[in-house]
C-alpha positions as CSV (number, residue, x, y, z in Angstrom):
1,X,110.1,108.6,59.6
2,X,108.5,107.4,62.9
3,X,110.9,104.4,62.9
4,X,113.9,106.7,62.7
5,X,112.6,108.7,65.6
6,X,112.4,105.7,67.9
7,X,115.7,104.4,66.7
8,X,117.4,107.7,67.5
9,X,115.7,107.8,70.9
10,X,117.0,104.3,71.7
11,X,120.5,105.4,70.7
12,X,120.3,108.5,72.9
13,X,119.0,106.5,75.9
14,X,121.8,103.9,75.5
15,X,124.4,106.7,75.5
16,X,123.0,108.1,78.7
17,X,122.9,104.6,80.2
18,X,126.7,104.2,79.8
19,X,127.3,106.9,82.4
20,X,124.5,105.9,84.8
21,X,124.6,103.8,88.0
22,X,123.8,100.1,87.7
23,X,120.1,100.4,88.7
24,X,119.4,103.3,86.4
25,X,121.4,101.7,83.6
26,X,119.1,98.6,83.7
27,X,116.0,100.8,83.5
28,X,117.4,102.9,80.7
29,X,118.4,99.8,78.7
30,X,114.9,98.4,79.1
31,X,113.5,101.7,77.8
32,X,115.9,101.5,74.8
33,X,114.6,98.0,74.0
34,X,111.0,99.3,74.1
35,X,112.0,102.1,71.7
36,X,113.7,99.6,69.4
37,X,110.5,97.6,69.4
38,X,108.5,100.7,68.4
39,X,111.0,101.6,65.8
40,X,110.9,98.1,64.3
41,X,107.4,96.7,64.5
42,X,108.4,93.4,62.9
43,X,110.8,92.5,65.8
44,X,109.0,91.6,68.9
45,X,111.0,91.5,72.1
46,X,108.2,89.8,74.2
47,X,106.0,91.2,76.9
48,X,107.5,94.3,78.6
49,X,104.6,94.9,81.0
50,X,103.2,92.7,83.7
51,X,99.6,91.6,83.4
52,X,97.1,93.2,85.7
53,X,95.8,91.0,88.6
54,X,92.4,89.5,88.1
55,X,89.8,91.3,90.2
56,X,87.7,89.4,92.6
57,X,84.0,89.4,91.7
58,X,82.7,89.7,95.3
59,X,84.4,90.0,98.7
60,X,84.1,87.1,101.1
61,X,80.9,87.1,103.1
62,X,82.8,86.8,106.3
63,X,83.8,90.5,106.0
64,X,80.2,91.7,106.2
65,X,78.7,89.2,108.7
66,X,79.2,89.9,112.4
67,X,77.3,90.1,115.6
68,X,77.2,93.9,115.7
69,X,75.6,94.5,112.3
70,X,71.9,95.1,111.8
């Protein structure tokens, strides 16, 4: 039942994308692909999100050292 829900959403989004401007159309088609992936868990379309940047453990010491600091 959940699979049908996401497949219907993907169809609906594609129908809206047909009448959208090029930028919005691309975004909507990407959304439809994600709905397809949720509706069909065996088909993987690859990574859809960018990985988060790796945080620095400590800022450089040069930021904190200076002649005016105590």
